[in-house]
C-alpha positions as CSV (number, residue, x, y, z in Angstrom):
1,M,-121.9,-18.7,-63.1
2,E,-123.2,-16.7,-66.1
3,K,-121.8,-16.4,-69.3
4,F,-122.4,-13.5,-71.9
5,K,-121.1,-12.8,-75.3
6,L,-118.9,-9.8,-75.7
7,I,-117.4,-10.1,-79.2
8,E,-118.1,-12.5,-81.7
9,G,-117.4,-12.1,-85.6
10,V,-115.1,-12.3,-88.4
11,F,-112.9,-9.0,-88.8
12,N,-110.2,-8.0,-91.0
13,A,-106.9,-7.1,-89.5
14,K,-107.8,-3.3,-89.3
15,D,-111.2,-3.8,-87.7
16,A,-109.8,-6.6,-85.4
17,R,-107.2,-4.2,-84.2
18,E,-109.8,-1.4,-83.7
19,V,-112.3,-3.6,-81.8
20,L,-109.6,-5.1,-79.7
21,L,-107.5,-2.1,-78.9
22,T,-110.6,-0.1,-78.1
23,L,-111.6,-2.6,-75.5
24,I,-108.0,-3.1,-73.9
25,D,-107.8,0.9,-73.9
26,K,-110.9,1.1,-72.0
27,K,-109.7,-1.3,-69.6
28,I,-106.3,0.5,-69.1
29,K,-108.3,4.0,-68.5
30,F,-110.3,2.4,-66.0
31,H,-107.6,0.9,-64.0
32,E,-105.7,4.5,-64.1
33,L,-108.7,6.2,-62.9
34,K,-109.0,3.5,-60.3
35,S,-105.6,4.1,-59.0
36,F,-105.8,7.9,-59.3
37,S,-108.9,7.7,-57.2
38,S,-107.1,5.8,-54.4
39,E,-104.4,8.3,-54.4
40,I,-106.7,11.2,-53.8
41,K,-108.5,9.3,-51.1
42,F,-105.9,7.2,-49.3
43,G,-103.0,8.9,-50.3
44,K,-101.4,5.8,-52.0
45,A,-102.2,4.2,-55.5
46,D,-104.0,1.0,-56.1
47,E,-101.1,-1.5,-56.7
48,E,-103.4,-4.2,-58.1
49,S,-104.7,-1.7,-60.6
50,L,-101.3,-0.3,-61.6
51,Q,-100.2,-4.0,-62.3
52,R,-103.2,-4.5,-64.4
53,V,-102.3,-1.5,-66.3
54,N,-98.8,-3.0,-67.0
55,D,-100.4,-6.4,-68.0
56,L,-102.9,-4.7,-70.6
57,T,-100.2,-2.4,-71.8
58,Q,-98.0,-5.4,-72.5
59,T,-101.1,-7.5,-74.1
60,R,-101.9,-4.3,-76.4
61,Q,-98.2,-4.3,-77.6
62,E,-98.4,-8.0,-78.2
63,I,-101.8,-7.5,-80.1
64,I,-100.5,-4.6,-82.4
65,K,-97.5,-6.5,-83.0
66,Y,-99.3,-9.9,-84.2
67,L,-101.9,-7.8,-86.3
68,R,-99.3,-5.7,-88.2
69,S,-97.5,-9.0,-89.0
70,K,-100.7,-10.1,-90.7
71,I,-102.3,-6.9,-92.2
72,N,-100.9,-7.6,-95.8
73,D,-101.9,-11.2,-95.7
74,E,-105.4,-10.5,-96.8
75,L,-106.8,-12.6,-93.8
76,A,-109.8,-12.2,-91.7
77,F,-110.0,-13.3,-88.0
78,N,-112.6,-14.9,-86.1
79,I,-112.8,-13.3,-82.9
80,K,-115.0,-14.4,-79.6
81,S,-114.8,-13.1,-76.4
82,F,-117.1,-13.9,-73.4
83,I,-117.5,-12.8,-70.0
84,E,-117.9,-14.9,-67.2
85,I,-119.4,-13.8,-63.9
86,D,-119.2,-15.9,-60.6
87,E,-120.6,-14.8,-57.3
88,V,-117.9,-14.6,-54.6
89,E,-117.6,-13.6,-51.2
90,I,-116.4,-9.9,-50.4
91,K,-113.4,-10.2,-48.0
92,T,-113.8,-6.8,-46.4
93,E,-110.4,-4.9,-45.1
94,K,-110.8,-2.6,-42.0
95,V,-109.9,1.2,-43.2
96,L,-107.9,2.8,-40.6
97,T,-108.7,6.6,-40.1
98,L,-106.5,9.2,-38.3
99,D,-108.5,10.8,-35.8
């Protein structure tokens, strides 16, 4: 397993909101494009990506709500985020084609 630092620092509420929402918005856009690509290529949406969009959208709303409640408290937020990468075997699925 490899571990990489993504975010580490102390942020005011406004900057914390910007950093976190930018990251989440990029992930949402990634999954939306992945699902759209699946629709174009295979005629159906990528259900895992659509579920991930729903999960991330919910997390986004929770972050907004939390930080909105703290914005006037003159608080700083220590945010740490890491990426862990593990190697896994790929399970291949056969793609049926119509001939």
